[in-house]
C-alpha positions in Angstrom: -44.7 7.1 -223.6 -42.7 5.2 -226.3 -40.9 8.3 -227.5 -37.4 7.5 -226.4 -33.9 9.1 -226.1 -31.1 7.2 -227.9 -29.6 6.1 -224.5 -33.0 4.6 -223.4 -33.3 2.8 -226.7 -29.8 1.4 -226.3 -30.4 0.1 -222.8 -33.7 -1.6 -223.9 -32.2 -3.0 -227.1 -29.1 -4.4 -225.2 -31.4 -6.2 -222.8 -33.5 -7.5 -225.7 -30.3 -8.7 -227.6 -29.1 -10.6 -224.5 -32.4 -12.5 -224.3 -32.3 -13.1 -228.1 -28.9 -14.6 -227.9 -29.9 -16.9 -225.1 -33.0 -18.0 -227.0 -31.0 -18.7 -230.2 -28.9 -21.2 -228.2 -32.1 -23.1 -227.3 -33.4 -26.0 -229.4 -35.9 -24.7 -232.0 -39.6 -25.0 -231.2 -42.7 -23.0 -231.6 -42.4 -21.2 -228.3 -38.8 -20.2 -229.0 -39.6 -19.0 -232.5 -42.6 -17.0 -231.2 -40.4 -15.3 -228.6 -37.7 -14.5 -231.2 -40.3 -13.2 -233.6 -41.7 -10.8 -231.0 -38.3 -9.8 -229.8 -37.6 -8.7 -233.4 -40.9 -6.8 -233.4 -39.9 -5.2 -230.1 -36.6 -4.2 -231.6 -38.3 -2.6 -234.6 -40.9 -0.8 -232.5 -38.3 0.6 -230.1 -36.3 1.9 -233.0 -39.4 3.5 -234.5 -40.9 4.6 -231.1 -44.1 2.9 -232.1 -46.0 2.6 -228.8 -48.7 0.1 -229.6 -46.5 -2.3 -231.5 -43.9 -2.1 -228.7 -46.4 -2.8 -225.9 -47.8 -5.8 -227.8 -44.4 -7.2 -228.6 -43.2 -6.7 -225.0 -46.3 -8.3 -223.6 -46.1 -11.3 -225.9 -42.4 -11.9 -225.3 -42.9 -11.6 -221.5 -45.8 -14.1 -221.6 -44.1 -16.5 -223.9 -40.9 -16.6 -221.7 -42.9 -16.7 -218.5 -44.9 -19.7 -219.8 -41.7 -21.6 -220.8 -39.5 -20.7 -217.8 -39.6 -24.2 -216.3 -38.3 -25.6 -219.6 -35.9 -22.8 -220.6 -34.3 -22.3 -217.2 -33.1 -19.5 -215.0 -30.7 -17.7 -217.4 -33.5 -16.9 -219.8 -35.9 -16.0 -217.0 -33.2 -13.6 -215.6 -32.6 -12.1 -219.1 -36.4 -11.5 -219.4 -36.4 -9.9 -215.9 -33.6 -7.5 -217.1 -35.6 -6.6 -220.2 -38.7 -6.1 -218.2 -36.8 -3.8 -215.7 -35.4 -1.8 -218.6 -38.8 -1.3 -220.1 -40.5 -0.4 -216.8 -37.6 1.9 -215.7 -38.1 3.9 -218.9 -41.8 4.2 -218.5 -42.9 1.4 -220.8 -45.7 -0.6 -219.3 -47.4 -3.5 -220.9 
């Protein structure tokens, strides 16, 4: 269920913001821009409790970061792990 309490939204959004800040520090390229776009979509869908949009955004960010981990390094991979954990801990599977 994507209907969330404010505390749940906050923990997910904090994890998403951390990943976003790390990605903003990376050189611009298509993968980074895709991840940032879908993080923004995740942020909007979490705030609106929009389940399908949230699942799609989370899946796309996860895949984009996973595919770029060897180039983007362990800090971004760790931030994605933290976001994934927050989503899963709060019942959001993708």
